[in-house]
BANU-908360 format. One record per residue (C-alpha): residue in one letter; y, z, x; residue number from 1. Coordinates in Angstrom, 1 decimal, decimal comma. Layout:
N
atom r A; y Y; z Z; x X; k NUM
...
end
This chain:
425
atom r M; y 37,8; z -22,5; x 59,6; k 1
atom r K; y 40,4; z -21,0; x 57,2; k 2
atom r K; y 40,8; z -24,5; x 55,7; k 3
atom r I; y 37,1; z -24,8; x 55,0; k 4
atom r L; y 36,9; z -21,3; x 53,5; k 5
atom r S; y 39,9; z -22,1; x 51,2; k 6
atom r M; y 38,2; z -25,3; x 50,0; k 7
atom r F; y 35,0; z -23,3; x 49,3; k 8
atom r L; y 36,9; z -20,7; x 47,3; k 9
atom r I; y 38,6; z -23,4; x 45,2; k 10
atom r F; y 35,2; z -25,0; x 44,5; k 11
atom r V; y 33,7; z -21,7; x 43,3; k 12
atom r L; y 36,7; z -21,0; x 41,0; k 13
atom r A; y 36,5; z -24,5; x 39,5; k 14
atom r L; y 32,8; z -24,1; x 38,9; k 15
atom r G; y 33,5; z -20,8; x 37,1; k 16
atom r V; y 36,1; z -22,4; x 34,8; k 17
atom r L; y 33,7; z -25,2; x 33,9; k 18
atom r T; y 30,9; z -22,7; x 33,2; k 19
atom r A; y 33,3; z -20,7; x 30,9; k 20
atom r C; y 34,1; z -23,8; x 28,9; k 21
atom r G; y 30,5; z -24,9; x 28,5; k 22
atom r P; y 28,0; z -24,0; x 25,7; k 23
atom r Q; y 27,3; z -20,3; x 25,2; k 24
atom r D; y 23,9; z -18,8; x 25,7; k 25
atom r D; y 21,7; z -18,6; x 22,6; k 26
atom r D; y 21,7; z -14,9; x 22,6; k 27
atom r T; y 25,5; z -14,8; x 22,1; k 28
atom r T; y 25,7; z -17,4; x 19,3; k 29
atom r A; y 25,7; z -16,3; x 15,6; k 30
atom r P; y 22,7; z -17,9; x 13,8; k 31
atom r E; y 23,9; z -20,7; x 11,4; k 32
atom r G; y 22,5; z -19,0; x 8,4; k 33
atom r D; y 24,3; z -15,7; x 9,1; k 34
atom r A; y 27,6; z -17,6; x 9,5; k 35
atom r T; y 27,2; z -19,3; x 6,2; k 36
atom r E; y 26,2; z -16,1; x 4,5; k 37
atom r G; y 29,2; z -14,4; x 6,0; k 38
atom r Q; y 31,5; z -17,1; x 4,7; k 39
atom r E; y 30,0; z -16,8; x 1,3; k 40
atom r E; y 30,4; z -13,0; x 1,3; k 41
atom r A; y 34,0; z -13,4; x 2,5; k 42
atom r G; y 34,9; z -15,6; x -0,5; k 43
atom r K; y 33,1; z -13,3; x -3,0; k 44
atom r P; y 35,4; z -11,5; x -5,4; k 45
atom r E; y 34,9; z -7,8; x -6,3; k 46
atom r K; y 34,9; z -8,7; x -10,0; k 47
atom r L; y 35,3; z -11,4; x -12,6; k 48
atom r V; y 36,8; z -11,0; x -16,0; k 49
atom r V; y 35,4; z -12,6; x -19,2; k 50
atom r W; y 36,9; z -12,8; x -22,7; k 51
atom r E; y 34,3; z -12,9; x -25,4; k 52
atom r D; y 34,7; z -13,3; x -29,2; k 53
atom r T; y 35,0; z -10,3; x -31,4; k 54
atom r D; y 31,8; z -8,5; x -32,3; k 55
atom r K; y 29,8; z -10,7; x -29,8; k 56
atom r S; y 29,9; z -8,7; x -26,6; k 57
atom r P; y 26,4; z -7,1; x -27,0; k 58
atom r A; y 25,1; z -10,6; x -26,4; k 59
atom r L; y 26,7; z -10,6; x -22,9; k 60
atom r E; y 25,3; z -7,3; x -21,6; k 61
atom r E; y 21,9; z -8,5; x -20,3; k 62
atom r A; y 23,4; z -11,7; x -18,8; k 63
atom r I; y 26,1; z -9,7; x -17,0; k 64
atom r K; y 23,6; z -7,2; x -15,7; k 65
atom r T; y 21,4; z -9,8; x -14,1; k 66
atom r F; y 24,5; z -11,7; x -12,7; k 67
atom r E; y 25,8; z -8,5; x -11,1; k 68
atom r E; y 22,3; z -7,7; x -9,6; k 69
atom r E; y 21,9; z -11,2; x -8,2; k 70
atom r H; y 25,4; z -11,6; x -6,7; k 71
atom r G; y 26,9; z -8,1; x -6,3; k 72
atom r I; y 30,0; z -9,0; x -8,3; k 73
atom r K; y 31,3; z -6,7; x -11,1; k 74
atom r V; y 31,8; z -8,5; x -14,4; k 75
atom r E; y 34,2; z -7,0; x -16,9; k 76
atom r F; y 34,5; z -8,3; x -20,5; k 77
atom r K; y 37,0; z -7,9; x -23,2; k 78
atom r E; y 36,7; z -8,9; x -26,9; k 79
atom r V; y 39,5; z -11,3; x -28,0; k 80
atom r E; y 39,3; z -13,3; x -31,2; k 81
atom r M; y 38,2; z -16,8; x -30,3; k 82
atom r A; y 39,7; z -19,2; x -32,8; k 83
atom r T; y 43,4; z -18,6; x -32,0; k 84
atom r K; y 44,0; z -15,4; x -30,0; k 85
atom r Q; y 42,2; z -16,3; x -26,8; k 86
atom r R; y 44,2; z -19,6; x -26,6; k 87
atom r D; y 47,5; z -17,9; x -27,4; k 88
atom r Q; y 46,9; z -14,9; x -25,0; k 89
atom r L; y 45,8; z -17,2; x -22,2; k 90
atom r R; y 49,2; z -18,9; x -22,4; k 91
atom r L; y 50,8; z -15,5; x -21,6; k 92
atom r D; y 48,4; z -13,7; x -19,4; k 93
atom r G; y 47,3; z -16,7; x -17,3; k 94
atom r P; y 50,7; z -17,4; x -15,7; k 95
atom r A; y 51,3; z -13,6; x -15,4; k 96
atom r G; y 48,2; z -13,2; x -13,3; k 97
atom r T; y 46,6; z -10,7; x -15,7; k 98
atom r G; y 44,3; z -13,2; x -17,5; k 99
atom r P; y 40,5; z -13,7; x -17,4; k 100
atom r D; y 38,4; z -15,9; x -15,1; k 101
atom r V; y 36,3; z -17,1; x -18,0; k 102
atom r V; y 37,1; z -17,7; x -21,7; k 103
atom r T; y 35,2; z -18,9; x -24,7; k 104
atom r L; y 36,8; z -21,5; x -27,0; k 105
atom r P; y 36,0; z -23,8; x -29,9; k 106
atom r H; y 35,6; z -27,2; x -28,4; k 107
atom r D; y 38,3; z -28,9; x -30,5; k 108
atom r Q; y 40,9; z -26,9; x -28,5; k 109
atom r I; y 39,8; z -28,3; x -25,1; k 110
atom r G; y 42,1; z -31,4; x -25,0; k 111
atom r Q; y 45,3; z -29,5; x -25,8; k 112
atom r L; y 44,4; z -26,7; x -23,3; k 113
atom r V; y 43,7; z -29,2; x -20,6; k 114
atom r I; y 47,1; z -30,9; x -21,2; k 115
atom r E; y 48,8; z -27,5; x -21,1; k 116
atom r G; y 47,0; z -26,7; x -17,8; k 117
atom r L; y 45,3; z -23,6; x -19,1; k 118
atom r I; y 41,6; z -24,5; x -18,3; k 119
atom r Q; y 40,2; z -26,4; x -15,3; k 120
atom r E; y 37,5; z -29,0; x -14,7; k 121
atom r I; y 34,2; z -27,5; x -13,6; k 122
atom r N; y 31,6; z -29,0; x -11,2; k 123
atom r V; y 28,0; z -28,3; x -11,8; k 124
atom r D; y 24,7; z -30,1; x -10,8; k 125
atom r Q; y 23,3; z -32,8; x -13,0; k 126
atom r S; y 20,2; z -30,6; x -13,5; k 127
atom r V; y 22,4; z -28,0; x -15,3; k 128
atom r I; y 24,0; z -30,7; x -17,5; k 129
atom r D; y 20,6; z -32,0; x -18,4; k 130
atom r T; y 19,5; z -28,7; x -19,9; k 131
atom r F; y 21,9; z -29,2; x -22,9; k 132
atom r T; y 21,9; z -31,8; x -25,7; k 133
atom r E; y 24,0; z -34,9; x -24,9; k 134
atom r S; y 26,4; z -34,3; x -27,9; k 135
atom r S; y 27,1; z -30,7; x -26,8; k 136
atom r I; y 28,0; z -31,8; x -23,3; k 137
atom r L; y 30,2; z -34,5; x -24,8; k 138
atom r S; y 32,0; z -31,8; x -26,8; k 139
atom r Q; y 32,9; z -30,0; x -23,5; k 140
atom r S; y 34,4; z -33,1; x -21,9; k 141
atom r Y; y 37,9; z -34,5; x -22,0; k 142
atom r D; y 39,0; z -37,8; x -20,6; k 143
atom r G; y 35,6; z -38,2; x -19,0; k 144
atom r K; y 35,7; z -34,8; x -17,1; k 145
atom r L; y 33,7; z -31,6; x -17,8; k 146
atom r Y; y 35,6; z -28,5; x -18,7; k 147
atom r G; y 32,9; z -26,1; x -19,8; k 148
atom r L; y 29,3; z -25,5; x -20,8; k 149
atom r P; y 28,2; z -25,0; x -24,4; k 150
atom r K; y 27,0; z -21,7; x -25,7; k 151
atom r A; y 26,5; z -22,3; x -29,5; k 152
atom r T; y 26,6; z -25,1; x -32,0; k 153
atom r E; y 27,1; z -25,3; x -35,8; k 154
atom r T; y 27,0; z -28,2; x -38,3; k 155
atom r P; y 26,5; z -28,6; x -42,0; k 156
atom r V; y 23,0; z -28,8; x -43,3; k 157
atom r F; y 21,1; z -29,2; x -46,6; k 158
atom r I; y 20,7; z -25,9; x -48,5; k 159
atom r Y; y 18,6; z -25,8; x -51,6; k 160
atom r N; y 17,7; z -23,2; x -54,2; k 161
atom r K; y 13,9; z -22,9; x -54,1; k 162
atom r D; y 13,8; z -21,9; x -57,8; k 163
atom r L; y 15,4; z -25,3; x -58,7; k 164
atom r M; y 14,1; z -27,6; x -56,0; k 165
atom r E; y 10,6; z -27,4; x -54,6; k 166
atom r K; y 11,5; z -29,1; x -51,2; k 167
atom r A; y 14,3; z -30,9; x -49,5; k 168
atom r P; y 14,2; z -34,7; x -50,2; k 169
atom r E; y 13,9; z -37,2; x -47,4; k 170
atom r T; y 16,7; z -39,5; x -48,5; k 171
atom r T; y 20,0; z -39,4; x -50,3; k 172
atom r D; y 18,6; z -42,1; x -52,7; k 173
atom r E; y 15,9; z -39,7; x -53,7; k 174
atom r L; y 18,4; z -36,9; x -54,0; k 175
atom r F; y 20,6; z -39,1; x -56,2; k 176
atom r E; y 17,7; z -39,7; x -58,6; k 177
atom r I; y 16,8; z -36,0; x -58,7; k 178
atom r S; y 20,5; z -35,2; x -59,4; k 179
atom r K; y 20,5; z -37,6; x -62,4; k 180
atom r G; y 17,9; z -35,4; x -64,0; k 181
atom r F; y 20,3; z -32,4; x -64,3; k 182
atom r S; y 22,9; z -32,2; x -67,1; k 183
atom r G; y 25,5; z -30,0; x -68,6; k 184
atom r D; y 26,7; z -27,3; x -66,2; k 185
atom r Q; y 23,6; z -27,8; x -64,0; k 186
atom r Y; y 23,8; z -30,0; x -60,9; k 187
atom r G; y 21,2; z -31,4; x -58,5; k 188
atom r F; y 23,5; z -31,6; x -55,5; k 189
atom r L; y 27,1; z -30,9; x -54,6; k 190
atom r A; y 29,1; z -31,7; x -51,4; k 191
atom r L; y 32,8; z -31,5; x -50,5; k 192
atom r W; y 33,1; z -35,2; x -49,7; k 193
atom r D; y 36,8; z -35,3; x -50,4; k 194
atom r N; y 37,2; z -33,2; x -47,3; k 195
atom r Y; y 36,9; z -35,3; x -44,2; k 196
atom r Y; y 35,1; z -32,6; x -42,2; k 197
atom r F; y 32,1; z -33,0; x -44,6; k 198
atom r A; y 32,7; z -36,7; x -45,5; k 199
atom r H; y 32,5; z -37,8; x -41,9; k 200
atom r G; y 28,7; z -37,3; x -42,1; k 201
atom r V; y 28,5; z -40,2; x -44,6; k 202
atom r L; y 31,2; z -42,4; x -43,1; k 203
atom r G; y 29,8; z -41,9; x -39,6; k 204
atom r G; y 26,2; z -42,5; x -40,6; k 205
atom r M; y 27,3; z -45,8; x -42,2; k 206
atom r G; y 29,0; z -46,9; x -38,9; k 207
atom r G; y 32,6; z -45,4; x -39,1; k 208
atom r Y; y 34,1; z -43,4; x -36,3; k 209
atom r V; y 37,4; z -41,6; x -35,6; k 210
atom r F; y 38,3; z -42,6; x -32,1; k 211
atom r N; y 36,3; z -45,0; x -30,0; k 212
atom r N; y 34,5; z -43,4; x -27,1; k 213
atom r N; y 34,9; z -45,2; x -23,8; k 214
atom r D; y 32,5; z -43,6; x -21,3; k 215
atom r G; y 33,4; z -40,0; x -22,4; k 216
atom r A; y 37,1; z -40,7; x -23,0; k 217
atom r L; y 38,3; z -40,9; x -26,6; k 218
atom r D; y 40,8; z -43,7; x -27,2; k 219
atom r P; y 43,3; z -42,6; x -29,9; k 220
atom r T; y 44,5; z -46,2; x -30,2; k 221
atom r D; y 41,1; z -47,4; x -31,4; k 222
atom r L; y 40,3; z -46,0; x -34,8; k 223
atom r G; y 37,2; z -46,8; x -36,8; k 224
atom r L; y 38,1; z -45,1; x -40,0; k 225
atom r N; y 38,5; z -48,3; x -42,0; k 226
atom r N; y 35,9; z -50,5; x -40,4; k 227
atom r E; y 33,1; z -52,0; x -42,5; k 228
atom r G; y 30,8; z -49,0; x -42,1; k 229
atom r A; y 33,5; z -46,5; x -43,1; k 230
atom r V; y 34,4; z -48,5; x -46,2; k 231
atom r E; y 30,7; z -48,7; x -47,1; k 232
atom r G; y 30,5; z -44,9; x -46,7; k 233
atom r A; y 33,6; z -44,3; x -48,8; k 234
atom r A; y 32,1; z -46,5; x -51,5; k 235
atom r Y; y 28,9; z -44,5; x -51,5; k 236
atom r I; y 30,9; z -41,3; x -51,8; k 237
atom r Q; y 32,8; z -42,7; x -54,7; k 238
atom r K; y 29,5; z -43,4; x -56,5; k 239
atom r W; y 28,5; z -39,8; x -56,3; k 240
atom r Y; y 31,8; z -38,6; x -57,7; k 241
atom r E; y 31,6; z -41,2; x -60,5; k 242
atom r E; y 28,1; z -40,4; x -61,6; k 243
atom r I; y 27,0; z -36,9; x -60,3; k 244
atom r F; y 29,8; z -34,6; x -59,0; k 245
atom r P; y 32,1; z -32,6; x -61,4; k 246
atom r K; y 35,9; z -33,1; x -60,9; k 247
atom r G; y 36,2; z -29,3; x -60,3; k 248
atom r I; y 35,1; z -29,6; x -56,7; k 249
atom r I; y 37,9; z -31,9; x -55,7; k 250
atom r G; y 40,8; z -30,4; x -53,8; k 251
atom r E; y 41,5; z -27,3; x -51,8; k 252
atom r N; y 39,6; z -25,0; x -54,3; k 253
atom r G; y 36,5; z -27,2; x -54,2; k 254
atom r G; y 34,7; z -25,0; x -51,7; k 255
atom r A; y 35,0; z -21,8; x -53,8; k 256
atom r A; y 34,0; z -23,7; x -56,9; k 257
atom r M; y 30,9; z -25,1; x -55,2; k 258
atom r D; y 29,8; z -21,8; x -53,8; k 259
atom r G; y 30,4; z -20,1; x -57,1; k 260
atom r L; y 28,2; z -22,6; x -59,0; k 261
atom r F; y 25,4; z -22,3; x -56,3; k 262
atom r N; y 25,6; z -18,5; x -56,4; k 263
atom r E; y 25,2; z -18,6; x -60,2; k 264
atom r G; y 22,1; z -20,6; x -59,9; k 265
atom r K; y 23,6; z -23,7; x -61,5; k 266
atom r V; y 23,2; z -26,0; x -58,4; k 267
atom r A; y 19,9; z -27,1; x -56,9; k 268
atom r S; y 21,3; z -28,0; x -53,5; k 269
atom r V; y 24,5; z -28,2; x -51,5; k 270
atom r M; y 25,8; z -29,5; x -48,1; k 271
atom r N; y 27,2; z -26,5; x -46,3; k 272
atom r G; y 27,2; z -24,8; x -42,9; k 273
atom r P; y 25,4; z -21,8; x -41,5; k 274
atom r W; y 28,6; z -19,7; x -42,2; k 275
atom r S; y 27,5; z -19,8; x -45,9; k 276
atom r F; y 24,0; z -18,4; x -45,4; k 277
atom r Q; y 25,0; z -14,7; x -45,7; k 278
atom r G; y 27,0; z -15,2; x -48,9; k 279
atom r Y; y 24,2; z -17,1; x -50,6; k 280
atom r A; y 21,7; z -14,4; x -49,5; k 281
atom r D; y 24,0; z -11,6; x -50,8; k 282
atom r A; y 24,2; z -13,5; x -54,2; k 283
atom r G; y 20,4; z -13,1; x -54,4; k 284
atom r I; y 19,6; z -16,8; x -54,0; k 285
atom r D; y 16,2; z -17,7; x -52,6; k 286
atom r F; y 17,3; z -20,7; x -50,6; k 287
atom r G; y 15,7; z -23,1; x -48,1; k 288
atom r V; y 17,5; z -25,0; x -45,3; k 289
atom r A; y 16,7; z -28,4; x -43,9; k 290
atom r P; y 18,4; z -31,3; x -42,0; k 291
atom r L; y 20,4; z -33,5; x -44,3; k 292
atom r P; y 18,5; z -36,4; x -46,0; k 293
atom r K; y 18,9; z -39,9; x -44,6; k 294
atom r L; y 21,4; z -42,4; x -46,0; k 295
atom r P; y 20,5; z -45,6; x -47,8; k 296
atom r N; y 20,7; z -47,5; x -44,5; k 297
atom r G; y 18,0; z -45,3; x -43,0; k 298
atom r E; y 20,4; z -43,5; x -40,7; k 299
atom r P; y 20,9; z -39,7; x -40,7; k 300
atom r I; y 24,1; z -38,2; x -42,0; k 301
atom r K; y 26,1; z -37,8; x -38,8; k 302
atom r T; y 27,9; z -34,6; x -39,5; k 303
atom r F; y 30,7; z -33,2; x -37,4; k 304
atom r M; y 29,5; z -30,6; x -35,0; k 305
atom r G; y 31,5; z -27,6; x -33,8; k 306
atom r V; y 30,6; z -26,2; x -30,3; k 307
atom r K; y 31,7; z -23,0; x -28,7; k 308
atom r G; y 31,7; z -23,0; x -25,0; k 309
atom r W; y 32,5; z -21,1; x -21,8; k 310
atom r H; y 35,4; z -22,3; x -19,7; k 311
atom r V; y 37,1; z -21,4; x -16,4; k 312
atom r S; y 40,8; z -20,4; x -16,6; k 313
atom r A; y 43,1; z -22,6; x -14,6; k 314
atom r F; y 44,6; z -19,4; x -13,3; k 315
atom r S; y 41,4; z -17,9; x -11,9; k 316
atom r K; y 41,5; z -17,3; x -8,1; k 317
atom r N; y 37,7; z -17,4; x -8,1; k 318
atom r A; y 36,9; z -20,7; x -9,8; k 319
atom r E; y 33,6; z -21,3; x -7,9; k 320
atom r W; y 32,2; z -17,9; x -8,8; k 321
atom r A; y 33,6; z -18,2; x -12,3; k 322
atom r T; y 31,7; z -21,5; x -12,7; k 323
atom r K; y 28,5; z -19,8; x -11,4; k 324
atom r L; y 29,0; z -17,2; x -14,1; k 325
atom r V; y 29,4; z -19,8; x -16,8; k 326
atom r E; y 26,1; z -21,5; x -15,6; k 327
atom r H; y 24,4; z -18,1; x -15,7; k 328
atom r L; y 25,7; z -17,2; x -19,2; k 329
atom r T; y 24,4; z -20,5; x -20,6; k 330
atom r N; y 21,0; z -20,8; x -18,9; k 331
atom r A; y 18,0; z -21,0; x -21,2; k 332
atom r E; y 17,0; z -17,3; x -20,7; k 333
atom r N; y 20,4; z -15,9; x -21,5; k 334
atom r A; y 21,0; z -18,5; x -24,3; k 335
atom r K; y 17,7; z -17,3; x -26,0; k 336
atom r I; y 18,8; z -13,6; x -25,7; k 337
atom r R; y 22,2; z -14,5; x -27,2; k 338
atom r Y; y 20,5; z -16,3; x -30,1; k 339
atom r E; y 18,3; z -13,4; x -30,9; k 340
atom r L; y 21,3; z -11,1; x -31,0; k 341
atom r T; y 23,9; z -13,3; x -32,8; k 342
atom r Q; y 21,8; z -16,0; x -34,5; k 343
atom r E; y 24,2; z -18,6; x -33,0; k 344
atom r I; y 22,2; z -21,7; x -32,2; k 345
atom r P; y 22,3; z -22,7; x -28,5; k 346
atom r P; y 22,3; z -26,5; x -27,8; k 347
atom r V; y 19,7; z -26,0; x -25,0; k 348
atom r K; y 17,0; z -28,7; x -25,2; k 349
atom r S; y 14,1; z -26,4; x -24,3; k 350
atom r L; y 15,0; z -23,8; x -26,9; k 351
atom r I; y 14,8; z -26,3; x -29,9; k 352
atom r E; y 11,0; z -26,3; x -29,6; k 353
atom r D; y 10,8; z -22,6; x -28,6; k 354
atom r P; y 9,1; z -20,5; x -31,3; k 355
atom r V; y 12,1; z -18,3; x -31,7; k 356
atom r I; y 14,0; z -21,3; x -33,2; k 357
atom r A; y 11,2; z -23,6; x -34,2; k 358
atom r E; y 9,7; z -21,0; x -36,4; k 359
atom r N; y 13,0; z -20,0; x -38,0; k 360
atom r E; y 13,7; z -22,5; x -40,8; k 361
atom r R; y 17,5; z -22,0; x -40,8; k 362
atom r A; y 17,9; z -22,2; x -37,1; k 363
atom r Q; y 15,6; z -25,2; x -36,8; k 364
atom r A; y 17,5; z -27,1; x -39,5; k 365
atom r V; y 20,8; z -26,5; x -37,7; k 366
atom r A; y 19,3; z -27,5; x -34,3; k 367
atom r V; y 17,8; z -30,7; x -35,6; k 368
atom r Q; y 20,9; z -31,7; x -37,6; k 369
atom r S; y 23,0; z -31,0; x -34,5; k 370
atom r S; y 21,0; z -33,6; x -32,6; k 371
atom r Y; y 22,3; z -36,2; x -35,1; k 372
atom r A; y 25,8; z -34,8; x -35,2; k 373
atom r T; y 28,9; z -35,9; x -33,3; k 374
atom r P; y 31,4; z -33,4; x -31,9; k 375
atom r M; y 34,7; z -33,2; x -33,7; k 376
atom r P; y 37,2; z -35,1; x -31,5; k 377
atom r N; y 38,8; z -32,6; x -29,1; k 378
atom r I; y 42,0; z -34,6; x -28,3; k 379
atom r P; y 45,3; z -33,5; x -29,7; k 380
atom r E; y 45,7; z -36,7; x -31,8; k 381
atom r M; y 42,9; z -35,5; x -34,1; k 382
atom r A; y 45,5; z -33,3; x -35,8; k 383
atom r E; y 46,9; z -36,4; x -37,3; k 384
atom r V; y 43,6; z -37,4; x -39,0; k 385
atom r W; y 42,9; z -34,6; x -41,4; k 386
atom r G; y 45,8; z -35,0; x -43,9; k 387
atom r P; y 45,7; z -38,8; x -44,4; k 388
atom r M; y 41,9; z -38,8; x -44,6; k 389
atom r A; y 41,9; z -36,0; x -47,2; k 390
atom r T; y 44,4; z -38,0; x -49,3; k 391
atom r A; y 42,3; z -41,2; x -49,0; k 392
atom r L; y 39,1; z -39,5; x -49,9; k 393
atom r Q; y 40,6; z -37,7; x -52,9; k 394
atom r V; y 42,0; z -40,8; x -54,5; k 395
atom r V; y 38,6; z -42,4; x -53,9; k 396
atom r A; y 36,8; z -39,4; x -55,5; k 397
atom r N; y 39,2; z -39,6; x -58,5; k 398
atom r Q; y 38,5; z -43,4; x -58,9; k 399
atom r K; y 42,2; z -44,0; x -58,4; k 400
atom r A; y 41,8; z -46,5; x -55,5; k 401
atom r E; y 39,3; z -48,8; x -54,0; k 402
atom r P; y 37,8; z -47,5; x -50,7; k 403
atom r K; y 39,1; z -50,2; x -48,5; k 404
atom r A; y 42,7; z -49,9; x -49,7; k 405
atom r A; y 42,6; z -46,1; x -49,5; k 406
atom r L; y 41,2; z -46,1; x -45,9; k 407
atom r D; y 43,7; z -48,8; x -44,8; k 408
atom r D; y 46,5; z -46,6; x -46,0; k 409
atom r A; y 45,1; z -43,6; x -44,2; k 410
atom r V; y 44,7; z -45,4; x -40,9; k 411
atom r K; y 48,2; z -46,8; x -41,1; k 412
atom r S; y 49,6; z -43,2; x -41,6; k 413
atom r I; y 47,4; z -41,8; x -38,8; k 414
atom r K; y 48,6; z -44,5; x -36,3; k 415
atom r T; y 52,3; z -43,8; x -37,3; k 416
atom r N; y 51,8; z -40,1; x -36,9; k 417
atom r I; y 50,1; z -40,5; x -33,5; k 418
atom r E; y 52,9; z -42,8; x -32,3; k 419
atom r T; y 55,6; z -40,3; x -33,5; k 420
atom r N; y 54,0; z -37,1; x -32,4; k 421
atom r H; y 52,1; z -38,1; x -29,3; k 422
atom r G; y 54,0; z -41,0; x -27,8; k 423
atom r G; y 51,2; z -43,5; x -28,6; k 424
atom r N; y 49,0; z -41,9; x -25,9; k 425
end
C-alpha cells in the first residue's frame, strides 16, 4: 500500500513540474504590443543634442517642438559655425563624449569625416530618400553609402540687370550675340570661368567630369577633365575670353571686379550664386534671376552644387533616435518652414512646385538649376583638383595655351598629387 501511495505522489509531483514548464495562461502574458512599446521606451534617450549653423537656430524651433511632442525626447541645440568649426570641434568633443548627436555640414566634407570616423552611415526607408532630388542624395553619399539627409542647396544661376536686359536668354549662343552688342566698359555677360568651381558648368555640360561615378562611389583614378567634352568646353570658354570678357576678371581678384562692374550698372548679366543677391540688392540693382541658358550642344550648364545636410555623429549613443530626428528635420513640412525663415532652398521634390518657391523667382531659379547641377565631389582627392584646373583655365583664358594641352597638363598634375598625397586610393 505504501509502495502504491509513493508511486502516486511521484506521479503528482512530475505532473506539477510539467505544468510549470508549459505555456503560461493568457492572463499572465504581456501583450506583444506592450512588450515592443516597453522595449522602445527603454531605448529612448532623455535628450538629443544638435549643432546648427550660426544665426540659423530659429529655423529649428518648430521642428524640435513637434519632435519633442511626438517622441517625448528633449532636443537641445547649439550654434556652431558650420564651414570649419563644427568639423574641428567634433574631432575634439566626439571622442571626449561631450559632442552632439546630430551635426550639419557642407557635403564636400563628408568623405574626409567618414575616413576619420567622425560621422556614421544612416539607414532610412527608400520612401524617405525618394522625397529628395537625386543629386542632393548623391551629395550625402560616400562610397555608395548614405551619411546624411540634405537640408539646403545652392548653385550658381543667371542674374541679369533688368534695366539692361529685358529677359534671360534661352541659350548661350543667344547670350553671346547679345554680348557682342555691348562695347567700351559695358558688357553683356561676365562669368568667372577661369575658376573651376564656375567653369565646371561648361565643361560638365559638354561632357567632362571630375571623377567617374561607379554606382554612387567616385573613382579618383578615373578623371574626365581632359576628355573630348572637357576640351570642347574649355575651347568654348576660351572663345568668350577672346571676344567678350575683359582681362580684368581673370585671377583671384576677378570676383570683386565682376561684382563691382555689375553693381555699377556696367554689366547686363553675370553667372553667380545666391550668396550674391543681397550685395546686388544693396547696390540698388533691379535684377532678375533665372536658370543658366543652355549650351550650344543643347545641354544645360551643369553647375557644381553645394548641399548642406544633417548627419549623425559616430560618437552618438543614440544613433537610431538621432536618425529619426534627422528625418524629422528634413521632412517636407519642416523644410518649408526652414526655407521661409532662412531662404535656403530645400532639395525636396514636392517643394519645387510649392507656391512658396514656385512663385519666388530667385528661389525657383536656384531650385531648377540645382536639378541640372552635380554635387561637388566629396572625396578627399578633390583637394588636388582645384589648383591645377585653375592654372589650366587661366592659361586658356589668356590665350597662352591650347585647351587640350592645358587640360592634359592639369590632369597629369592632379594624378601625381593624388598618388603622392592619397596613396593612389
